[in-house]
MARGU-193984 format. One record per residue (C-alpha): residue in one letter; y, x, z; residue number from 1; chain. Coordinates in nm, 3 decimals. Layout:
BEGIN
  aa        y        x        z    i  ch
   a        Y        X        Z  NUM   A
...
END
This chain:
BEGIN
  aa        y        x        z    i  ch
   m    1.597    2.056   -2.202    1   A
   a    1.568    2.264   -2.516    2   A
   d    1.585    2.078   -2.847    3   A
   g    1.224    2.172   -2.919    4   A
   t    1.110    1.947   -2.635    5   A
   k    1.311    1.640   -2.731    6   A
   i    1.138    1.343   -2.885    7   A
   l    1.337    1.180   -3.161    8   A
   a    1.229    0.846   -3.301    9   A
   g    1.338    0.497   -3.394   10   A
   t    1.676    0.337   -3.413   11   A
   e    1.754    0.164   -3.082   12   A
   n    1.899    0.430   -2.848   13   A
   g    1.710    0.670   -3.071   14   A
   f    1.377    0.514   -2.976   15   A
   v    1.135    0.250   -3.101   16   A
   v    0.992   -0.007   -2.859   17   A
   a    0.626   -0.061   -2.938   18   A
   r    0.448   -0.395   -2.903   19   A
   a    0.279   -0.425   -2.564   20   A
   d   -0.070   -0.419   -2.714   21   A
   k    0.023   -0.107   -2.912   22   A
   n    0.216    0.068   -2.636   23   A
   p   -0.008    0.330   -2.469   24   A
   a    0.188    0.304   -2.143   25   A
   a    0.148   -0.074   -2.127   26   A
   v   -0.225   -0.048   -2.199   27   A
   y   -0.267    0.225   -1.936   28   A
   l   -0.076    0.038   -1.666   29   A
   a   -0.260   -0.287   -1.739   30   A
   r   -0.593   -0.135   -1.635   31   A
   l   -0.464   -0.024   -1.294   32   A
   s   -0.459   -0.221   -0.970   33   A
   p   -0.120   -0.370   -0.871   34   A
   g   -0.054   -0.100   -0.612   35   A
   s   -0.143    0.187   -0.845   36   A
   r    0.045    0.023   -1.132   37   A
   r    0.371    0.036   -0.941   38   A
   a    0.329    0.403   -0.845   39   A
   m    0.221    0.515   -1.190   40   A
   r    0.495    0.316   -1.359   41   A
   q    0.744    0.514   -1.150   42   A
   a    0.566    0.836   -1.251   43   A
   l    0.590    0.745   -1.619   44   A
   d    0.959    0.663   -1.580   45   A
   v    1.005    1.018   -1.450   46   A
   v    0.830    1.164   -1.756   47   A
   a    1.021    0.941   -1.997   48   A
   g    1.347    1.033   -1.826   49   A
   i    1.276    1.405   -1.858   50   A
   l    1.181    1.389   -2.225   51   A
   s    1.453    1.145   -2.331   52   A
   q    1.720    1.309   -2.115   53   A
   g    1.753    0.989   -1.915   54   A
   k    1.803    0.755   -2.211   55   A
   v    1.494    0.534   -2.173   56   A
   g    1.217    0.446   -1.931   57   A
   a    0.842    0.413   -1.971   58   A
   e    0.850    0.085   -2.170   59   A
   s    1.074    0.212   -2.450   60   A
   f    0.945    0.566   -2.476   61   A
   p    0.750    0.668   -2.793   62   A
   w    0.443    0.805   -2.616   63   A
   s    0.246    0.858   -2.937   64   A
   e    0.490    1.135   -3.031   65   A
   v    0.426    1.343   -2.720   66   A
   r    0.263    1.677   -2.791   67   A
   y    0.151    1.982   -2.594   68   A
   q    0.495    2.146   -2.587   69   A
   h    0.651    1.829   -2.447   70   A
   a    0.391    1.806   -2.169   71   A
   q    0.449    2.171   -2.080   72   A
   a    0.824    2.105   -2.063   73   A
   v    0.757    1.815   -1.826   74   A
   r    0.533    2.037   -1.615   75   A
   s    0.804    2.302   -1.591   76   A
   e    1.058    2.045   -1.478   77   A
   l    0.823    1.890   -1.222   78   A
   e    0.759    2.230   -1.066   79   A
   t    1.124    2.256   -0.963   80   A
   r    1.160    1.898   -0.839   81   A
   y    0.840    1.784   -0.671   82   A
   s    0.568    1.887   -0.428   83   A
   p    0.233    1.986   -0.585   84   A
   a    0.077    1.651   -0.491   85   A
   s    0.361    1.443   -0.638   86   A
   a    0.380    1.658   -0.953   87   A
   n    0.004    1.625   -1.007   88   A
   k    0.028    1.247   -0.974   89   A
   i    0.297    1.237   -1.244   90   A
   l    0.089    1.461   -1.470   91   A
   a   -0.213    1.236   -1.410   92   A
   a   -0.008    0.937   -1.527   93   A
   l    0.097    1.129   -1.839   94   A
   r   -0.266    1.224   -1.915   95   A
   g   -0.370    0.862   -1.867   96   A
   v   -0.114    0.737   -2.118   97   A
   m   -0.202    1.005   -2.369   98   A
   g   -0.568    0.908   -2.335   99   A
   e   -0.475    0.550   -2.424  100   A
   a   -0.265    0.675   -2.716  101   A
   f   -0.577    0.852   -2.844  102   A
   n   -0.789    0.538   -2.788  103   A
   l   -0.537    0.331   -2.983  104   A
   g   -0.555    0.572   -3.277  105   A
   a   -0.195    0.680   -3.226  106   A
   l   -0.271    1.037   -3.122  107   A
   p   -0.486    1.282   -3.322  108   A
   a   -0.792    1.420   -3.141  109   A
   e   -0.668    1.778   -3.173  110   A
   d   -0.337    1.698   -3.005  111   A
   h   -0.516    1.498   -2.736  112   A
   a   -0.739    1.795   -2.658  113   A
   r   -0.436    2.024   -2.625  114   A
   l   -0.262    1.778   -2.391  115   A
   k   -0.566    1.764   -2.166  116   A
   g   -0.531    2.139   -2.128  117   A
   v   -0.201    2.114   -1.942  118   A
   k   -0.284    2.245   -1.596  119   A
   g   -0.197    2.079   -1.269  120   A
   f   -0.045    2.250   -0.967  121   A
   k   -0.225    2.429   -0.689  122   A
   g   -0.108    2.429   -0.333  123   A
   s   -0.075    2.158   -0.073  124   A
   s    0.189    1.989    0.134  125   A
   l    0.185    1.841    0.480  126   A
   p   -0.009    1.514    0.496  127   A
   r    0.204    1.203    0.460  128   A
   g    0.212    0.926    0.714  129   A
   r    0.059    0.917    1.058  130   A
   a   -0.213    0.754    1.261  131   A
   l   -0.113    0.501    1.524  132   A
   t   -0.231    0.558    1.880  133   A
   m   -0.440    0.299    2.061  134   A
   g   -0.145    0.244    2.294  135   A
   e    0.079    0.162    1.998  136   A
   l   -0.179   -0.074    1.846  137   A
   t   -0.220   -0.249    2.181  138   A
   a    0.158   -0.293    2.206  139   A
   l    0.178   -0.429    1.852  140   A
   f   -0.090   -0.690    1.910  141   A
   a    0.066   -0.779    2.245  142   A
   v    0.391   -0.891    2.078  143   A
   c    0.202   -1.128    1.845  144   A
   d    0.229   -1.466    2.017  145   A
   a   -0.100   -1.622    1.908  146   A
   t    0.011   -1.961    2.047  147   A
   t    0.238   -1.991    1.742  148   A
   a    0.130   -2.000    1.378  149   A
   q    0.353   -1.704    1.296  150   A
   g    0.217   -1.494    1.581  151   A
   a   -0.142   -1.579    1.490  152   A
   r   -0.074   -1.487    1.126  153   A
   d    0.089   -1.159    1.224  154   A
   a   -0.204   -1.061    1.447  155   A
   a   -0.456   -1.146    1.174  156   A
   l   -0.261   -0.947    0.916  157   A
   l   -0.244   -0.645    1.147  158   A
   a   -0.615   -0.691    1.215  159   A
   v   -0.714   -0.655    0.848  160   A
   l   -0.472   -0.368    0.785  161   A
   y   -0.603   -0.167    1.079  162   A
   g   -0.934   -0.332    1.167  163   A
   a   -1.062   -0.343    0.807  164   A
   g   -0.849   -0.067    0.654  165   A
   l   -0.713   -0.278    0.369  166   A
   r   -0.424   -0.176    0.149  167   A
   r   -0.135   -0.422    0.171  168   A
   a   -0.197   -0.540   -0.186  169   A
   e   -0.562   -0.605   -0.099  170   A
   a   -0.468   -0.796    0.216  171   A
   v   -0.226   -1.036    0.047  172   A
   a   -0.473   -1.090   -0.242  173   A
   l   -0.739   -1.229   -0.008  174   A
   d   -0.830   -1.596   -0.041  175   A
   l   -0.982   -1.813    0.228  176   A
   g   -1.318   -1.798    0.051  177   A
   d   -1.318   -1.418    0.078  178   A
   f   -1.367   -1.435    0.456  179   A
   d   -1.710   -1.516    0.599  180   A
   t   -1.650   -1.659    0.945  181   A
   e   -2.012   -1.603    1.046  182   A
   t   -2.050   -1.235    0.959  183   A
   g   -1.686   -1.122    0.949  184   A
   a   -1.734   -0.998    0.592  185   A
   l   -1.418   -0.970    0.382  186   A
   t   -1.468   -0.950    0.006  187   A
   v   -1.198   -0.737   -0.154  188   A
   r   -1.192   -0.851   -0.518  189   A
   l   -0.872   -0.677   -0.628  190   A
   g   -0.923   -0.325   -0.498  191   A
   k   -0.769   -0.010   -0.640  192   A
   g   -0.902    0.067   -0.985  193   A
   g   -1.028   -0.290   -1.021  194   A
   k   -1.323   -0.218   -0.789  195   A
   s   -1.456   -0.483   -0.553  196   A
   r   -1.605   -0.404   -0.214  197   A
   t   -1.706   -0.566    0.114  198   A
   v   -1.558   -0.467    0.449  199   A
   y   -1.610   -0.619    0.792  200   A
   a   -1.368   -0.763    1.044  201   A
   t   -1.552   -0.739    1.375  202   A
   n   -1.473   -0.776    1.744  203   A
   g   -1.099   -0.833    1.794  204   A
   a   -1.027   -0.834    1.421  205   A
   m   -1.261   -1.126    1.364  206   A
   a   -1.120   -1.310    1.668  207   A
   a   -0.767   -1.265    1.528  208   A
   l   -0.868   -1.405    1.189  209   A
   v   -1.041   -1.705    1.346  210   A
   a   -0.732   -1.775    1.559  211   A
   w   -0.518   -1.763    1.243  212   A
   l   -0.749   -2.004    1.063  213   A
   d   -0.712   -2.250    1.350  214   A
   a   -0.338   -2.248    1.281  215   A
   r   -0.363   -2.219    0.904  216   A
   g   -0.627   -2.481    0.842  217   A
   f   -0.920   -2.454    0.606  218   A
   d   -0.768   -2.565    0.276  219   A
   a   -0.861   -2.341   -0.017  220   A
   g   -0.603   -2.088   -0.129  221   A
   p   -0.450   -1.761   -0.012  222   A
   l   -0.574   -1.639    0.326  223   A
   f   -0.227   -1.527    0.435  224   A
   l    0.059   -1.772    0.401  225   A
   a    0.430   -1.760    0.472  226   A
   v    0.518   -1.897    0.815  227   A
   p    0.876   -1.961    0.930  228   A
   k    0.952   -1.865    1.289  229   A
   s    0.778   -2.108    1.525  230   A
   g    0.700   -2.328    1.224  231   A
   e    0.399   -2.444    1.026  232   A
   p    0.230   -2.241    0.750  233   A
   r    0.371   -2.308    0.404  234   A
   p    0.178   -2.306    0.076  235   A
   g    0.214   -1.987   -0.122  236   A
   r    0.070   -1.639   -0.101  237   A
   l    0.231   -1.383    0.127  238   A
   t    0.397   -1.105   -0.075  239   A
   e    0.351   -0.731   -0.038  240   A
   q    0.719   -0.693    0.047  241   A
   a    0.683   -0.953    0.323  242   A
   v    0.416   -0.733    0.484  243   A
   y    0.678   -0.462    0.532  244   A
   g    0.912   -0.709    0.698  245   A
   i    0.643   -0.841    0.932  246   A
   l    0.538   -0.494    1.046  247   A
   k    0.902   -0.387    1.093  248   A
   r    0.958   -0.690    1.317  249   A
   l    0.647   -0.609    1.521  250   A
   q    0.747   -0.243    1.539  251   A
   d    1.088   -0.330    1.680  252   A
   a    0.946   -0.581    1.928  253   A
   a    0.677   -0.341    2.051  254   A
   k    0.918   -0.044    2.056  255   A
   v    0.682    0.187    1.869  256   A
   k    0.774    0.465    1.629  257   A
   p    0.822    0.366    1.263  258   A
   f    0.505    0.325    1.061  259   A
   s    0.408    0.190    0.721  260   A
   p    0.135   -0.058    0.621  261   A
   h   -0.061    0.238    0.484  262   A
   d   -0.045    0.410    0.822  263   A
   c   -0.264    0.128    0.953  264   A
   r   -0.519    0.224    0.689  265   A
   r   -0.488    0.592    0.786  266   A
   s   -0.549    0.493    1.148  267   A
   y   -0.861    0.299    1.047  268   A
   i   -1.008    0.597    0.862  269   A
   t   -0.909    0.846    1.134  270   A
   t   -1.061    0.630    1.409  271   A
   l   -1.392    0.581    1.227  272   A
   l   -1.429    0.952    1.149  273   A
   a   -1.333    1.052    1.505  274   A
   a   -1.602    0.813    1.631  275   A
   g   -1.860    1.011    1.435  276   A
   q   -1.912    0.771    1.146  277   A
   s   -2.044    0.925    0.823  278   A
   i   -1.764    1.018    0.586  279   A
   a   -1.976    0.874    0.301  280   A
   v   -1.986    0.534    0.474  281   A
   v   -1.614    0.547    0.555  282   A
   q   -1.546    0.633    0.190  283   A
   k   -1.723    0.315    0.080  284   A
   l   -1.542    0.102    0.338  285   A
   a   -1.207    0.247    0.232  286   A
   g   -1.281    0.202   -0.138  287   A
   h   -1.213    0.565   -0.223  288   A
   a   -1.357    0.721   -0.537  289   A
   s   -1.418    1.053   -0.359  290   A
   v   -1.495    1.170   -0.004  291   A
   n   -1.220    1.430   -0.060  292   A
   t   -0.967    1.148   -0.070  293   A
   t   -1.110    1.002    0.251  294   A
   a   -1.089    1.341    0.421  295   A
   r   -0.718    1.367    0.336  296   A
   y   -0.655    1.049    0.533  297   A
   d   -0.809    1.193    0.850  298   A
   r   -0.545    1.276    1.112  299   A
   s   -0.793    1.361    1.391  300   A
   g   -0.775    1.728    1.288  301   A
   e   -0.416    1.740    1.411  302   A
   d   -0.531    1.640    1.761  303   A
   a   -0.790    1.916    1.754  304   A
   k   -0.527    2.172    1.654  305   A
   r   -0.291    2.052    1.926  306   A
   k   -0.562    2.075    2.193  307   A
   a   -0.656    2.423    2.075  308   A
   s   -0.293    2.530    2.099  309   A
   e   -0.274    2.402    2.458  310   A
   a   -0.536    2.660    2.553  311   A
   l   -0.279    2.932    2.480  312   A
   h   -0.061    3.031    2.776  313   A
   v    0.298    3.129    2.700  314   A
   p    0.445    3.302    3.011  315   A
   f    0.797    3.169    2.981  316   A
   a    0.954    3.132    3.328  317   A
   g    1.281    2.969    3.225  318   A
END
């Protein structure tokens, strides 16, 4: 990067480490949900790496010294390395930090206004992830042995990821008191952006949760607990990383194609929209800030395109 885009400050590795309550990046990340915090921290590490030439990460970077020319240099670098969606996410993280720098009095209003003028990227990329088929979901639930505590827990976890569309961080943050056994209501208190919402586990999802509670017991605490194979539930909240391991085990046992925890959420949104539910209602259930975000999760359009393509006859005789 040209010298004009370097940021020079401090004494340790050429940089000063600000106190957490004075560090714009720390303040910005603190107001995000755990899931968003991890993603945006990675985005800020990318920005810090570009501007410091790989010397420091987000924590040690002097964000209050960033100016318009630095942001434009970052934008230029992102254009060559990332898809439009990923580059825009990184720029959004940078704008968020610079907004906190302004709020903390560390960035003049004029410079803040210029930074907000850095444009994002147009264009789109193929949608990430996939929706699971009903056959795959059936196979996944079939390998959950509900006669064991572990199998009952696995089925209940899969039920809230698909049947209620929860993010993995939201699922593991649930407490017993967040589930109403009479109505099936699940209160999500730690949603993305710090927003709470109510979703509903009905039909098979509710039955799976009730079966898990029979094995778990009704002591207050985390809804989902660690369970050793064929053992009894242990105190302690299930971790987000453990969710990956559980789904990978179910995937292998059911012999279905690889999928992520978030693909269960995509499947939830796709299924509701394909069933004719209002996108505004699905938006509220999913906890999205915009219906545009909800629409991007919909994979039913791919089925429509495939079926349309099947109407075309290609006279290849072989």
